N, C-alpha and C positions, 0 to 999 in steps of 0.2 A: 708552670702551669698546672690543674689541678687534676690527678689522677685520675677523677672518671671520663674528663674528655677526653685527655691521653689512650686512657682502653675503649671509647666509646670511637678515635680515629682509627685503632686498631681493629676494631670488630668490622669499619666502613672497609678498612682496602680489604681486609679476606675478602670478606661477601661481594665486593663489586668489581672482582677480579674476574677475568673472566677464559682464565685456561680453565679444561678439564683434568680432574683428578680420575687414574687410571687406578689398579690396586693399589695400594698402600704400602709400600717394604721400604725400607730403610736399614737394611739388613739387623740391626738391633738399636734401642733404645735406651742406654748405659743411664745409672740413675744420679743426678745430682746431690749438688753440696749437704742438701736436706739429705739424703739416701730418697728419694723419690724422683721418676722418672722426668730426664729433664736434658737440660742444656749444662752448665755451671752452674748459674743460681736460679734461674728461668725452669721453673716448672712447668711441663706439656703435658696434659687432658690426659694421654693414653697412659696404660699402666701395666708393670710386671701381667704376661700369662698367670694363669690359673698354676699355682703351686712352683712355679718358680722362684729360683732362690737368686739373689745376686749378693755378693760381697766387694766391698771397697774400703781403696787408702785414699785418703786426700792428705799432699800436705802444703801450707800453704806459706809464703816469707818475702814480709811487709819490711819497706827500707821509709823510714821518714823523719825529715831534718826540722819539722817545725810543729810539734818539739820534736826533738831527737832520742830516735829511737832505732831499734830494731823490732822487728815480731814474729817469733814462728810458730807454727799447730802442726798437727800433725790429727787425722782424724779418723775415728775408723766407720764405713759407710755398710746397712744392711738394709736389702729391701726383700720384699716376699710377695710376686700377686696369692691373693685370695679370690676363691667365687670369681664369678665374671664382675669385668671392669674396676675391682677393687684393687687395695696394696696398702701393703705399713709398710715402714721403714725405722730403722734409727739410726740416731747419728752422737757418739761420744769422742771427742775431742781430748786433745791436751796440748797444751798454752805455756809458752817462754817469752819473755821480755824482759830485752837486755839494751838499758840507760846509755846517755854519755858519759856518766859518772860510774860505767862502770858495774852498778846496781843494775841485781835481775830479778824477775821475779815469775816461779816453775809453777803451776797445777794443770790439777784438770777442769775442762772446760763445765756448763751443765750437759747433760743429758735430754734429747729431743725425741717423742715417738710422733711417727705423725700416720694418718689416715687419710688416704685419698681417693673416692669413688667417682668414676666417669660416667656423668647421667647423660651425656648423652655423647654417643661415639662420632665419627668422623666417618660416613657413610661414603662406599666404594660409590666412584666418579661424581662426585659432588667436593665443592671449595666449601662447602656449610662446613664452618670449623668445630669441634670437639667442645664439650663443656665438662670441666669438672670441678668437685667442691673435695677441699683439704682444709683438714685439721692439725695443728700438734697441738700438745704437750707438750713444756719443758722443767725438768723435775730437777730442784737444786741439789744436784749434786758438787758443782765446782766448788777450790778453794776460796773462800772469802777471804784465808792470810794470805796468796798472794794476791786474792784480787781478780784470778780469772773465772771469779762467776757472772753470772748477767742478769739472776733469780734471786729473791732470798727464800722467796717461801714457795713461790709458783708460776708459772707463764703459761699464757697461750696465744696460741696465731688460730684464726682464719683465711681460708681462702680462695680466689673461685681463680680456676686457670680456661684459660681458653687458647686451642688452635687451629691451623690448618695446612698439610700438606700436597702439595702437589706434583704431579709428578707428570715430569716432559718428552718427550724419546725416551735416553737411558738415565737420564737424574731424577731426583728429587727435593725438594726445595720445600721447610717449612716456617712457618711466622707462627712462634708464640710469645702471649704475654700473661703473667700474675699479679694479681693485686691482694696485698692481705694485709689485716688489721688486727693488728696484737697491741695485747697488754696484761698485766703484772701489779701483784702483789695488793690489787688495789685494797686489800684493808686492811695496810700499809700504809701513813700517812708517808713516812719516810723515804721508803722505797719505790713509793706506787708510780705508775707510767702506762702512758697509751702514745701507742707512734703505729707509723702505717709502714708498707714498705712495696715497693712500684719494681718488676723484672721485667724487660720484651725482649727475644731475642732473634736473631733471626738464623737457619740450619741449610747450609751450600753447601754442594759433592764438589768438591773439586779433581774427582777420578771419575773413569765408567764405572768402574764397576759399584760405586758407594760405601766407600769404605775409608776413604780416604775426603774429612766433611770441614769445612768453614764453618764457625760460630762468631756471631758478633752480635753484645748482648749490653744495653743500658737499665743500670740499674741504681736505687734512693731509696733512700731510708732516711722518712719526716719526722718529726717531731716526737724526737727522743726526750728527756725531762730528765734521765737517770744517763749520763754516758755512763759507760765501761772503760776496759781494756783495752776491749778491743771493741765495739762499741759507740758509733758517733754518730749523730745525723750527715748523712753525703748523698754529691751523684756520683755514679761513675760509666766510665765502657771500660769493658771488659772483650777481647780479642784473644780467643784460640784456634787450636785445631785437632779435629779428634780423628781416633784411625782407630779401628771396629769392624769386628769378625760377627765370625754369628755369636760368639759367647762373651770375646774378649773384646777390655774398651781402654785406649787410653790415649787419656785429655790433656794438653797443657794450653795453657793460658796465661795472659797479661792484663789485672787491671789497673787499670789508671784514674785514681780516687780521686774526687775534690770534697776535702771534709770542710763541713759548714760553721762549727762552732767558733768563738774567737781562742788562738791560740794555736789551730792547728793548720800546719799548710797537704798541699796537696803530696800524694805518698802512689809510690806503685809496688802494685802487690801481686806475685808471683805464682800460680796454681798450679801444682801437676796431681791427676788421680785417675788407677788407676783400678780395675773393674773387673768381674769377671761372671758368667750367670752359671749356677750349676742346676 
């Protein structure tokens, strides 16, 4: 199904809801895998408050049987609220892959710098979704010898995020989606690439005081012509639990990936994220 159709359907579902939102309060909205406010992969339209600093660590582990390898990564995530309804984020990573023949590859990943602007915040007592625009620049800091880089010279992603949070009695439910268009190395015929990403997520509280939450995401990458050590076209479902307090956030989840290229089989990725607001 084309990405714009999926996004349009999500908009329709949010706008057609007859629920009434009260004061929006999720206790805390943590950063995601990109360092922007969100779920695991999905970006929310909401942003960190002005001069709010959040730092976090993310660990992922993936086991694949076709081809046969294990892949782990550790990431540093930093987010900062600047002005009203804006935030910036930093994502840096380190990768380790071990193949069935016991050969291994280790190296740093590319560094990502992101900016998000919530151009239409969700109003209180309204189910009309908030909308944010965001952009990410990818710096070629990855280890080329180990193959842990994504870009050779430069990369960019441009995206839009939408989302609505609805309060019902003592519970708050959230529905979010983001669409991103990525391009890289357009001046180099050998490494140039353009592709798309789509994330759709639901956030549901499973405790009265909203500090324990269930999240479900659909994730997809499509159109990539330059597969890397850890990026190929895929579709995935992600399930996770999130424990939040006023400043502390802990998220654990499992992502079930269906990889599109020939020669790749399905795999599972386990993710753990810990972040603290300062």
